[in-house]
C-alpha positions as CSV (number, residue, x, y, z in Angstrom):
1,X,-7.3,42.8,1.2
2,X,-5.4,40.5,-1.2
3,X,-7.2,37.6,-2.8
4,X,-6.4,34.2,-1.4
5,X,-4.2,32.0,-3.6
6,X,-4.0,28.2,-3.8
7,X,-0.8,26.3,-4.6
8,X,-1.8,23.4,-6.9
9,X,0.8,20.6,-7.5
10,X,0.4,17.7,-9.9
11,X,1.3,14.5,-8.0
12,X,0.1,11.8,-10.4
13,X,0.3,11.3,-14.1
14,X,-2.7,12.2,-16.3
15,X,-1.7,9.4,-18.8
16,X,-4.4,6.8,-19.1
17,X,-7.1,9.2,-17.9
18,X,-10.0,10.6,-20.0
19,X,-9.3,13.6,-22.1
20,X,-11.5,15.8,-19.9
21,X,-9.2,15.2,-16.9
22,X,-6.1,15.9,-19.1
23,X,-7.7,19.1,-20.3
24,X,-8.5,20.2,-16.7
25,X,-4.9,19.6,-15.7
26,X,-3.7,21.8,-18.6
27,X,-6.3,24.4,-17.7
28,X,-4.9,24.5,-14.2
29,X,-1.5,25.3,-15.8
30,X,0.2,22.0,-14.8
31,X,2.5,20.3,-17.3
32,X,4.1,17.4,-15.4
33,X,4.4,15.6,-12.1
34,X,5.8,17.9,-9.4
35,X,4.9,21.0,-11.3
36,X,3.1,23.7,-9.2
37,X,1.0,26.7,-10.0
38,X,-0.5,29.5,-7.9
39,X,-4.2,30.1,-8.7
40,X,-6.8,32.4,-7.2
41,X,-9.2,30.8,-4.7
42,X,-12.6,31.0,-6.4
43,X,-15.4,28.6,-7.1
44,X,-14.3,28.0,-10.7
45,X,-10.8,26.9,-9.7
46,X,-12.2,24.9,-6.8
47,X,-14.5,23.1,-9.2
48,X,-11.6,22.2,-11.6
49,X,-9.6,21.0,-8.6
50,X,-12.5,18.8,-7.5
51,X,-12.6,17.1,-10.9
52,X,-9.0,16.1,-10.7
53,X,-8.5,15.8,-6.9
54,X,-6.9,12.4,-7.3
55,X,-4.1,13.8,-9.5
56,X,-3.2,17.0,-7.5
57,X,-2.4,18.3,-4.1
58,X,-3.7,21.6,-2.9
59,X,-2.4,24.0,-0.2
60,X,-2.9,27.6,0.6
61,X,0.0,29.7,-0.8
62,X,2.2,31.6,1.6
63,X,2.7,35.3,1.2
64,X,6.3,34.7,0.2
65,X,5.2,32.3,-2.6
66,X,2.6,34.9,-3.8
67,X,5.2,37.6,-3.8
68,X,7.7,35.5,-5.7
69,X,5.1,34.5,-8.3
70,X,4.1,38.1,-8.9
71,X,7.8,39.0,-9.6
72,X,8.1,36.2,-12.1
73,X,4.8,37.2,-13.8
74,X,6.0,40.9,-14.0
75,X,9.3,39.8,-15.6
76,X,7.4,37.7,-18.2
77,X,5.1,40.6,-19.1
78,X,8.1,42.9,-19.4
79,X,9.9,40.4,-21.6
80,X,6.8,40.0,-23.9
81,X,6.5,43.7,-24.2
82,X,10.1,44.0,-25.2
83,X,9.8,41.3,-27.8
84,X,6.6,42.9,-29.2
85,X,8.3,46.2,-30.0
């Protein structure tokens, strides 16, 4: 069975917050308000989300979102391999 994925979206700015919160937002792969990232549902990710729960929204990712994200990831890997040659 495939691992559950969470869709994490930044909804508030990290400006004016302590550096630890800004670092956690970056570790979740979020760059700006409205930016989303699909992450595996595990205790480490849940802990990071809990630390910045007032800055983000979390929802379970749909199978279509997971499939689209895997295609994008595969394309990025292929592009990196091509550049590395």
